[in-house]
C-alpha positions, 0 to 999 in steps of 0.5 A, spaced: 649 277 440 655 277 445 656 269 447 661 265 452 661 258 454 661 255 461 660 248 464 654 249 468 649 255 467 644 256 473 638 260 471 637 264 478 641 266 484 636 264 489 636 259 495 638 253 491 642 256 486 647 259 490 648 252 494 649 249 487 654 254 484 658 254 491 658 246 491 660 245 483 665 251 483 669 247 488 672 243 482 676 249 479 676 246 473 669 248 472 666 254 469 659 256 472 655 262 470 649 264 475 644 269 472 640 273 477 634 278 476 635 282 482 641 285 485 645 284 491 642 287 497 646 283 503 648 290 506 641 293 506 639 294 513 632 291 512 635 284 510 641 284 515 636 286 521 632 280 523 626 284 526 625 288 519 624 283 514 616 285 513 619 292 511 622 288 504 615 286 502 612 290 496 619 293 495 624 292 490 627 286 493 620 283 492 617 280 486 610 282 489 606 276 485 599 276 486 594 270 485 588 270 481 581 271 485 580 265 490 573 262 491 575 258 497 578 265 500 572 269 499 574 271 492 580 275 495 587 275 491 593 273 495 600 276 495 605 271 494 612 275 496 618 272 493 625 274 493 628 278 487 635 278 490 641 275 490 639 269 495 632 269 493 627 268 498 632 267 504 633 275 503 626 277 505 623 271 509 621 270 516 627 266 518 624 260 521 628 254 520 623 249 521 625 241 521 622 236 517 619 230 519 621 223 517 614 220 515 614 226 510 620 226 507 619 218 506 613 220 503 617 223 497 620 216 496 613 213 496 611 217 491 616 214 486 622 218 488 628 213 489 633 215 494 629 221 497 628 218 504 629 221 510 636 217 510 637 219 504 636 227 505 638 227 513 646 228 511 644 234 506 640 238 512 646 237 516 650 239 511 647 246 510 647 249 517 651 249 523 648 247 529 646 252 535 652 253 540 651 249 546 646 252 551 648 253 558 644 249 563 641 255 566 637 257 560 635 251 557 628 251 562 627 258 559 628 256 552 623 250 553 628 245 552 630 242 558 627 235 557 631 234 551 636 229 552 641 229 546 645 235 543 644 237 536 651 237 533 649 234 527 649 241 523 656 243 520 654 247 514 654 255 512 647 257 514 648 260 521 642 258 526 640 260 533 634 260 538 632 267 536 631 273 541 631 274 548 632 267 551 628 269 558 622 271 554 617 267 558 613 265 552 617 259 550 617 256 557 609 257 557 609 254 550 613 247 553 608 247 559 602 247 555 604 242 550 606 237 556 600 238 559 596 236 553 601 230 552 604 233 545 611 236 547 616 234 543 620 229 547 627 231 544 630 236 539 626 235 532 632 236 528 636 230 532 629 225 532 625 227 526 621 220 527 617 224 533 612 227 528 608 231 532 608 236 538 610 243 541 618 245 541 622 251 541 624 253 533 630 255 530 631 261 526 636 263 520 639 268 525 647 268 526 648 267 534 654 271 534 652 277 529 645 277 530 644 278 523 640 274 518 644 268 515 642 267 508 644 263 502 648 269 499 652 271 505 652 263 507 654 260 501 656 265 496 660 270 499 665 265 502 667 263 495 666 269 491 673 270 489 673 263 486 675 264 478 671 258 476 665 262 479 661 268 475 655 271 478 651 276 474 646 280 478 640 284 474 641 279 469 634 276 466 634 269 463 629 270 457 629 263 454 633 256 454 636 255 448 636 248 444 640 245 438 635 246 432 630 240 431 632 237 438 631 237 445 638 237 447 640 244 451 645 248 448 645 254 453 641 260 455 639 267 452 639 273 457 638 280 458 644 284 461 645 292 461 640 293 456 644 287 451 641 281 449 646 275 450 647 268 450 651 263 454 653 256 452 653 250 456 658 245 455 654 240 460 648 243 463 643 248 464 640 248 471 633 252 472 633 255 479 628 260 478 623 258 484 616 255 484 613 261 480 618 262 475 621 256 473 615 253 470 615 260 466 622 259 463 620 252 461 614 254 458 617 260 454 623 256 452 618 250 449 617 245 454 610 244 457 603 242 455 603 243 448 596 246 447 598 252 452 604 253 448 601 253 441 596 258 444 601 263 445 605 261 439 611 258 442 614 252 438 614 246 442 620 242 444 618 237 449 610 236 451 610 235 458 603 237 461 606 237 468 609 243 467 606 249 472 601 244 475 601 241 482 602 248 485 601 247 493 602 252 498 601 253 506 595 257 508 596 260 515 590 263 519 591 267 525 588 270 531 591 276 535 591 276 543 593 282 547 599 280 551 600 281 558 602 288 561 610 288 561 611 282 556 616 284 551 613 284 544 616 287 537 609 292 537 614 297 541 618 298 535 612 302 532 614 307 537 619 311 533 623 313 539 624 305 541 625 304 534 631 309 533 634 306 540 633 299 538 637 301 531 642 304 535 643 298 540 644 294 534 649 298 530 653 299 537 653 292 540 648 287 535 643 286 541 636 288 543 629 288 540 631 288 533 635 282 533 629 277 533 624 275 528 619 274 534 617 267 532 620 263 538 615 257 538 612 252 533 608 245 534 606 240 529 600 237 530 594 232 528 587 234 529 586 231 536 579 231 535 580 225 529 584 221 534 578 217 537 570 216 537 565 220 533 571 224 530 575 218 528 568 216 524 567 222 521 574 223 519 574 216 515 567 218 512 570 224 510 576 221 507 571 216 503 567 221 500 572 225 498 576 220 494 578 222 487 575 219 482 576 219 474 571 224 472 574 228 467 581 227 469 587 225 465 590 218 466 596 222 469 592 227 473 588 221 476 594 217 478 597 223 481 591 225 485 590 218 488 598 218 490 597 224 494 590 222 497 593 216 499 599 219 503 594 225 506 589 219 508 595 216 512 597 222 515 590 224 517 589 217 520 596 217 524 596 220 531 603 221 530 603 225 524 602 232 523 596 235 518 597 242 521 602 246 525 602 252 530 606 258 531 606 264 535 609 271 533 611 277 538 607 282 534 600 284 532 599 282 524 597 288 520 597 285 514 591 280 514 584 283 513 579 284 518 574 278 517 568 283 518 571 289 513 575 285 508 581 290 509 587 290 514 585 293 521 588 300 523 594 300 527 592 299 535 597 300 541 599 295 546 603 289 546 600 283 542 601 275 540 599 273 534 597 265 534 597 262 527 595 255 525 597 252 518 594 247 514 601 243 513 599 238 508 594 241 503 590 237 498 588 243 494 592 243 488 593 249 483 597 251 477 602 257 475 602 258 467 605 263 462 600 269 461 603 270 454 609 269 450 612 276 453 617 275 458 615 281 462 608 278 463 607 275 470 605 268 470 598 267 472 598 264 479 592 260 481 593 256 487 586 254 488 586 254 496 581 250 499 578 247 493 578 240 496 573 239 502 578 235 506 582 241 507 576 246 509 575 241 515 582 239 517 584 247 517 577 249 521 579 244 526 586 246 527 583 253 527 578 252 532 583 248 536 587 255 538 582 256 543 584 250 547 591 252 547 590 259 548 586 258 554 591 253 557 593 254 564 600 255 562 599 261 557 595 265 562 600 269 564 602 270 557 595 273 555 592 279 558 586 276 562 580 276 561 582 273 554 582 279 549 582 277 541 582 280 535 579 281 529 573 277 531 572 272 537 566 269 532 572 264 530 571 260 536 563 260 536 563 253 532 566 249 527 562 253 521 564 260 524 572 257 524 570 256 516 567 262 515 573 266 519 579 262 515 576 264 508 576 271 510 582 272 513 587 266 511 593 268 507 599 265 504 605 263 508 609 264 501 611 257 500 609 255 493 612 248 491 611 242 486 610 246 480 616 242 476 614 236 481 619 230 482 615 225 480 614 219 475 612 221 469 606 217 469 604 221 475 605 228 472 612 229 474 616 234 470 623 231 473 626 225 475 629 223 481 636 226 479 632 232 478 633 232 470 627 234 466 624 228 462 625 228 455 630 233 455 638 233 455 642 237 459 637 240 463 635 240 470 631 243 475 633 245 482 629 249 487 622 248 491 618 247 484 621 240 484 619 239 492 613 233 491 610 234 497 611 240 502 614 239 509 610 241 515 613 247 517 617 253 513 620 251 507 627 254 507 631 248 510 628 243 505 630 247 499 637 248 502 638 240 503 635 239 496 640 243 493 646 240 497 643 233 494 642 236 487 650 238 487 652 231 489 648 228 484 651 233 479 658 232 481 657 224 481 655 224 474 661 228 471 666 226 476 667 233 479 672 233 485 673 239 490 680 242 488 679 248 492 
């Protein structure tokens, strides 16, 4: 086998991996190797052009995972699209750059992770992105941000963000007015003031405000430093396993496949696993780190028994209702017309303007269940929380401790009127992907403009797992999120789903939707709470935010890594990606993965005394 030596080897070349690689390579004395299974697709128009992201689904850029059948979702298998490319899922996601909330990030510390508070992460969020350019006063009202008193000048990092699309599209102003009318408008930019945990706002997207192209981790972090002699990036290189000293838990390097050859690389300092929430556990298990009973069943030598590997899988479920847009309202549905698409592509190529420069997602909101904040709704909430509190049952001590810790945070969130248990967004297009609840099949194409109104279960209590299917690297992992297996999730999600009617019928949105209000695929979801439950079981799908499978938690709570992201009981091994996220933020995950990776890079540099010499 060919073998080379490096200071750090990073298994994976996605979002977090390239952040860490770029930061560690700032010290020119270090040799860093990045091994990415996919190719570099940065020049692919489907990657560069914001409106074309859905064309990447089930393509060569997509790992195209599927869950096991989900009883909580009518025994459906759910697609989990994850990026197989340099830049990972930032190459193919919907580009929403959503802020966290202070309460949520502080809960990471409450789970037992010292230093992982909002105060400890704030600067790392800012280090990852550049704040949008100053917005002219005449545009602020149309963007729905005229009430924001503080300018966001915090961000100074590589990822370029903007308010996507046409700044004069009426949906943002109508959205702001709607949430102002119900008393839930974000009083300030949620990036500037994350202490306000609920309310509607205009969201950012990882779209360059000048080039109007997707800004992803390969372009933002790797391309500016790719000429560094200290940094070596191999694409189409599949890491097969982590290597250890014989009869030891000390990591020495990795074995990987490249150009039909099996090679090894040794790590003088560390191997950093950054393969994502669905594949980092797989690599650990194939290497002998995980639940001993599982590994022995697959004839894998146990290096370190760590039962939390692959457990604690959490994900955001989303469920939508499609409304017909008012006549003349700009939506991305127009791109279904080949002539319009061709003209829009020509406009983009010539001027980087036009309809394809937006992801279509302009509005967002973090919300509590309004019904639970007083009266009978409040009484029902307390009773439901008491009834569903975890009990010992057949749980191990670690699983019980973990379940109780998470339940305490969920209870605190649901009882706090200023904390979000759900999120809402709108997308300027029909949704052809999710199934029609009556047929179970995707709805056939329809003409006209549409607005997709989406509710998201922001803080799910349901937990699943991802584990190896066999000791064969080519086998996809067994992914079982166990969506909606916790009854609290069912009740909370149904309330948020039902609340869409209140928002959609508000006076401020009357001009956005065609009147009388026409929705699809079914008006039955508005009938009552039971109808909403039936609807979401038939239609809800993943937001593609898997996390928590190598959780940063105390080991006695089923954790896999400590607060320095080091794997318990293993020397020279760290995990840095969404798998270590102990609790999902309320919105899209990418900004938090960037921040986590920035902090991880500093932790590593501090340990080894590395300095910026470039």
